[in-house]
N, C-alpha and C positions, 0 to 999 in steps of 0.2 A: 504494500500500500504506500501511498504518498501522503504524508501529513499535510494539513493546511499550513500556510506560511506562518500563521500565528496560532499554534495549537494551544488549546486549553488543557491544563494539566491538573489531575486530581492527585493529591498527596495524602496518603493514609498512614498515620503513625508519626506524630510530631514530638518524639521523645528527645533524649540527649543528643542524638545525631540527626534524627529526622527534621527537627526544627531548623537546624542550620542549613541542611540540604535544601529544604523547601524555600528557605529565605534566599538562597542563591538564585533559585528560579524566579522569584519575585524581582530580585535585583536585575535579572536579565530581561525583564519586561514581560514575562509569561503571565497569562491569566491563570490564577491558581484557585482551586477548590480544595478545602482541607477537611479531614475528619480524624478525630482522635477520641479514644474512649473517655479521656478526661479533657473536657473542652478547655479548661484553663491553660493547658499546655500548648494550645493553639492560639491563645489570646493575642500574643505579640504579632503573629502572622495576620490575624484578622484585622488588627489595628493598622497594619501596613497595606491592607487592600485585598487580602484573600477572602474568598467566600466560604462560609461555614456550611457543611452538610450534616444532616442528622444521622446518617448511616454511611457505611462504606459504599453500599449500593447506590445511594443517592449521589454521592460524590462521583462514582464511576459513570453514572448516567449523563453527567454534564461535561464529560471530558473526552478528548481525543487520545490522551495518554494517561494511564493510571499507574502511579508509583506507590508501592507499599514498602514500609520500613517498620515492621512490628517486632515483637519480642521473640516468640517461640514458634515452632512448627504448628502447634495447636492454634495459635493466633492467626497464622497464615491460612490454615484450614477454615477458620471462622470467617475471615474477611473475603475469601474467595468462594467458598462453597455454601455458606450459610444462606438462608432465605432472603436476607437483606444484603446479600453479598455481591461481589464484583461480577462474577461470571453470569449471574442471572440478570444483571442490570446494566452492564456496560453497553455502550453504543456499538452498533455493528462496525467492524473494521478497526476498533480501538486497539491500541497497543498496551499490554499489561506488563509491567516491569516489577518483579518482586526483588527488592534489594535486601530483604531480610536474609540473614544466614540461616538456611534451612536445609532439609535433606534433598539430595539429588533425586530421589524417587518422587518426592512431592513436587519438585519442579517439573518433572516429566508428566505427572498427573495433570498439573495445571495446564501445561502446554497442550496436552491431548484434549482436555475439556474445552480449552479456548478455541482450538481448531474446529471442533464440532459446532461451535457457535459463531463462526466467522470472525473470530478474534485472533490476535497475534500475541504470543507470550515470550518474554525473556526472563531468565533468572540472572540477576546481576548483583550478587553480594559484594560488599566493599571491605577494604582494609584501610586503616589510617586513624581509627579512633576519633575521639571528640576533636582533636586538633586538626586532623585531616578534613573532618566535616566542616569545621568553622572556617578553615582556610581554602576550602574547595580544592584540596589536593589529594582526594581519595584515590586509591587504586580500585578500579571497578572491573570485576571478572565476570564475563558475560557468556551465557549459553543461549542458543537459539539460532534461527535462520540468519543467513547473511543479509537478506533484504530487510528483515525487521530490525536487525542491528544497525544497518545503514540509516534507516528512518529515525531510529531513536538516538543514535550516537550524538547529534548536536546537543540534545538535552542532557545526556550523560556527561558530556564534556564541560557543562556548566558546573557540575558538582565534583569532578575529578580531573586529574591530569594524566592518569595512566589508565586508559580504557581499552581493554583488549577482548576481542571475541575469541573464546577458547574452544568452541565447538558447538555441537548440537545441544538441545535442551538437557539440562542437568550438568553440563560441563562447567558452567560458572560455579555451581555449588561444589562440585568435586575440586575445582581449583581453590576455592575458599577453604575446604577441608585441608588441602595440602598446606595452605598458608597457616592454618591454626595449629597443625602439627609442628611446623617450624617455630611458631611463636611459643608454644608450650615448652619446647626445649630451650628456647632462648631466654624465657622468663626464669626457668629453673636455673639455668647457668648464671643469669644476672644476680639473683638473690644469693646463690651459694658462693659466688665470687665475692660479693660484699661481706657475707658472713665470715668467709675465710680471712679477708683483709682485716676486718674488725677484730677477730679473735687473735690475729697475729700482732695486734697493737699498732697497726698502720692507720694513717688518716685516709678513710675511704675516698674522700674527694680528691686527694692528691693521687691516689691509686688510679682513679678514673682518668686523670690526665695522661697517664701512661698507657693503660690497657685499652682505653677508648679510642686511641689513635693507632693501634696496632692491629694485628690479625684477629684479636678478640672482639673488635668493634662490631656492634650490632645496633639495630634500631632501639631495642629494649634497653641496652646499656646506655645509649646516648640520651634517650628521652624519659625513661622510667626510673633509672637509677638515681638521677638527681631528685625526682619526686620522693623516692624512698628516703633519701638522706634528709630531705626537708620535712619528713613526717606527713607527707601529703598522699593520702590514700583515697582521695575523691575519685569517683568513677569516670574515667574516660571510656572505659568498657567494663561492665559489671562482671564480678566473679560469677554470679549466677548464670549469666549469658555465656561466659566462656566455658563453664561446665557443660552447658547444653551443647555447645559446639564440639567439645571433645567427645561427648557421648555420641553425637552423630558421626563423627570421624571414625570412632572405634567400631560403631555398628556397620558403617559403610565398608570399612576395612575387612571386617569379619565376613561380610557378604562376598568380598573378593578373595577370601582365603588368605588375607594378609595379617600378620601378627605385628603389633607395634608396642613393644614393652616399654619404651621410653615414654610414649604418650600415656600408657596405662598408669605408670608411676606418677606422672605429672597430674593426671586427673585425680588420683587418690589423695595427693597433697591438697589440691584445690577442694576436694570433697571435705577434707578435714577442716580447712579454713571455713567453708560454708557451715559445717556442723558447729563450729565455734562461734558463729554469729557474723561471719564476714561476707555473706552473700551479696550485700549491697555496696561493698567496697570495690575499688578498682582492682584490676588484675595484679598491679604491683604490690598489693597487700599480701601476696604470697610471702613477702619478707617477714611478716609478723610470726610465721611459724618458726622462724629462726631467731627472732628477737627475744628480749627478756619479758618476764611476766608483766612488768610495769607497762611496757609498750603495748602489749596485747590488751590489757585492761583499759588503757587510755583510749584505745580505738574500738572498744566494745567487743573484743574477741576474748573468748574463754581462755584463761591461762593454760588449760589442759590441751588446747589445740596447738600441737607442736609437730615439727617434722619427725621427731623421734617416735611419735605414735605410728607413723606410716612405716618407718624402718622396722618397728617391732611387729608389724602384721605377719 
């Protein structure tokens, strides 16, 4: 299909990342319709000119392109397949872009259901966290047809700087799973590196000047290690959502006959953090499993939630 020169966009899910992403579309002059389960989280967008819809389906019915950025696969199911959902209410020929990190199998289901209704679907999960969303520098991993990607790419470029078509439906989600596997290992390496430096009596900030510029350099070390040292565990990406991603990756790997012991260990550590009350912290809060009891209590995590609990399993 060919989109109108000035397509109307529906954006469903205006949370930590979605609000910034939708805001960039407004900045680019797009007509925007928004829906979120909690209307207050869309208030700033409405004040800037976005139109409020009462349901995901109503938002979809008013748009040429429908973008979803919700929390869990169950939320994706609800907004697409529910009675007031997108698939039943989207305008014929509309492009549906799910940017939630979800399962490859669900992405393929949505694409099949969309095709039966004369719609076009892309799965386009993102990486870059809250900073990437705010700065419009997200990496966007896309699955779907080449034509649908070509039609939607100008809108995706408004929100990200690295937009790549990875293959057919589901390929975007598979790519995001590969991304999350890499992040899980990188986060574990980051916090254990800091823990080692601290235990050795070194100044962790000075250590970062050396290891952050060498072969150990990583996005997590550069961006999240300073937050850890500042005691900043606010969510750029929630622990609870990362656990969801790791679960999807492990399930998808199992379906392919692939064993990922490193990812399994990282997930058990994050499960321990969530058990201790850290679900709503940022992923860098994994550090608290290695910190002292005082630090855990200060940030609302049970002192019994420690890395040693996982080692003892």
